[in-house]
N, C-alpha and C positions, 0 to 999 in steps of 0.2 A: 396133466401138468404141462406147462409150456417151458421149454428150456432154450436159453439163448446162449449159443456157443460163440464166444468172442475171442478172437486172436489178440495177443498183446500188441501194444504200440510198437512203432519202429524201434528196434534195438540197435545198439552200437555195432553188433555183428551184422545186422542187416545192411548197414552202411559201409562195412569194411570188406576188403577182399578176403577170400577164405584163409589165406596164410596168416592173417593178422587177427583172427577171431579168438576170443577167450571163452572159458567154460561157463561164465555166468555174467554176461554183460548187462548193463542197465539200459535205460531208454535214451535216445537222442532227444534234442530239443523238439524235433518234429513229433517224436513218439510221445513226449509229455503233452504236447498240444492235442494230439489225437486222443490220448487218454482223458484229458479234461473235457473235450467235446463229447466223448462217449458217455462220461459220467453225467453231463448235463442232459443228454438224450435219455439215459436210463432213469433219471430222476422223475420223469413223467410217465414211466412204464409200470409203476406199482410192482416192483420186483420184491419177492419175499425173502430170497436167500441169495448170497453172493459167495461163490467158491473160486479158489485160485490155486494154481500150481505154486510150487515153492521156489521157482526160479526168480531172480531179481527183477527181470523185465516184466513178468506177469504180476508180481506183487506191486511194482511201481504203477502199473496200469490199474490194478485193483484199488490201490490207495486213492487214486483220483476219483474212481467210482464211489469209494467209501465216503469221501468228503462231500460228494454231490448228493448222495442218496441217504446217508446216515446209517447204512447197513453195516453190520459187523461181519467182515470177511472170514471165512473158514478156509484154512489151508488144507488142501487135499494133495499130498505129494504124488499120488498116482496120476495126476493130470499133467505130469512133466512131459517135455518134448521127447520124441523118439531119440534114443541114444543115451539119454541120461546126462548127468553132470560130468562131463569128461573133457579133458584137454587133448590137443593133438590134431591130426595124427602125427606122431613122430616115427619115422621109418615105417609108415603104414599102419601103426598101432595107436589106439587111443589109450589115455591113462585116466582111470577113474579118480574123481575128486570128491571131497566130502559134501559139498553144498553147504548152505547156511545151517547152523545148528538152531535148536529151539531158542536159546538165549539170544543169539544174534538176530533172529527174526523178531523176537519180542522187543529188542532194543531199537531196531530200525523201524518196525511197524507195530507200535504199541496197541493199535486198535484192532489187531488181527487175533483170531482164535487159532491156537496151535494145539494139535492133539498129541497124544502120547506116542504116536507113530514117528515123531521127530524128537531126537534127543541130542546130546552133546557130540555125537559122532557125525552130525550133519544129516540132512534128509536123504542124500544119495549114498552116504557111507562108503564112498570110494569103490562102489561096485563097478564091474567092467561095462564096456559099451553094450547097449541094448540093441540087438538087431531088429529089423522090421517085423519078422514073424512073431517075436516076443511082444512087440508093441501092439500087434493086432490082437493077441490074446489079452493084453492089458486093457485094450479098448472094450473088450467083451466084459471084463470084470467091472470096469467103470459103469457101463450101462446097467449091469446087474445091480450095482450099488445104488444107482440113481432110482431104479425101479423099486427096490426094496426099502430104501431109506427116505426118499424124497417124494415119489409120486403120491403116496397116500396122504401126505400132510401139507403140501405146498402147491400154490397155483402157478407161480412164475419164478424160475431160478436162472440166474446169470452165472455162467461158467467161463472164467478167464483162463485160456489155455494157449496152445501153440498151433502152428500151421500143419505139420505132419500128423501129429496125434489128433488134431481137430478133424482132419479129413478122414483119418482112420475111424474115429468115433462116429462120424456121419455115415460112413459105409457100413459100419457094424449095426447101426440103428436100422438100416434098410437091408440088412443081410446080403450086402453086396449087390442088391438090385438097383441101387441108385446109379445114375448115369456115371460112366467111368470117369467123366471129367471131374467129378468130385475128388478123385484121387490125383488126377493130372493137373488140375487148375490150382495155382497158388492162391491162398487166401490173402486178401488185403490185410494190412495192419489195422487192428480194431474193427475188422469186418464182423458182422453179426449173421449167424445162421440160426434160424428159428424153427424149432421142431416141437410138435405136440406129442408127448409121450404118455402112454398109459401102460398098465401092466401087460397088455396084450398087443398093442399096436403103436405105430409111429406115423406121423404125417408131417411132411415138409411144408412149411409156410413161406420161408424165404431162405436164400442161399447166398452167402458171401456179399452181403449188402453193406454199402458205406454211405448211405444217404445222409448220415449225420455229420459227414466230413465235407469240407470244400474240396474241389478237384485237386488243388495243389498239395493236399495231404493224402492223396491216394498213393500209398506205397506198399511194397511187398518185401 
């Protein structure tokens, strides 16, 4: 199976200084343009499945892809960015926020498939900040789920996620043998990393590519 790991379009937080960032920002105008062009590009790629994290910026990116491809997106909360849905820090500490609930997601994104793992408490349920070590373990669980649930049944799957967890997932796929720059190098907004995944092996086809975007929309 071929998996396309896609970072969300430019978010309002990407364009703000750290002290002005919020727990669940949407896309900027540039981010919406990036998402639309990504959808147009994916429309010619014969994608079988479309997965997204439950953050607003990823779902807005995914919605543009949905309109271009006709795919029904499936929300996988575990694809969230490292840290989770938290506000702050205030006095050095982050505060857990609920994230959108199942009814809020269905109202804002009626074409999306929402599983029973999201309810009225919100997808993050006001959990505390997730440290990097826990995110690394989560990336292993994501890869296990991909191999068990998707590899036997699908040919090409697009996964709309985030910069840090995207890099962690790539490193997990290659058991940390991938070049260290995969962790150090920021992923461009709506960049695509393409990996062939089987039950026993992975192969990198492309990393952090933005050939579907004009140069003026290359942002991080």
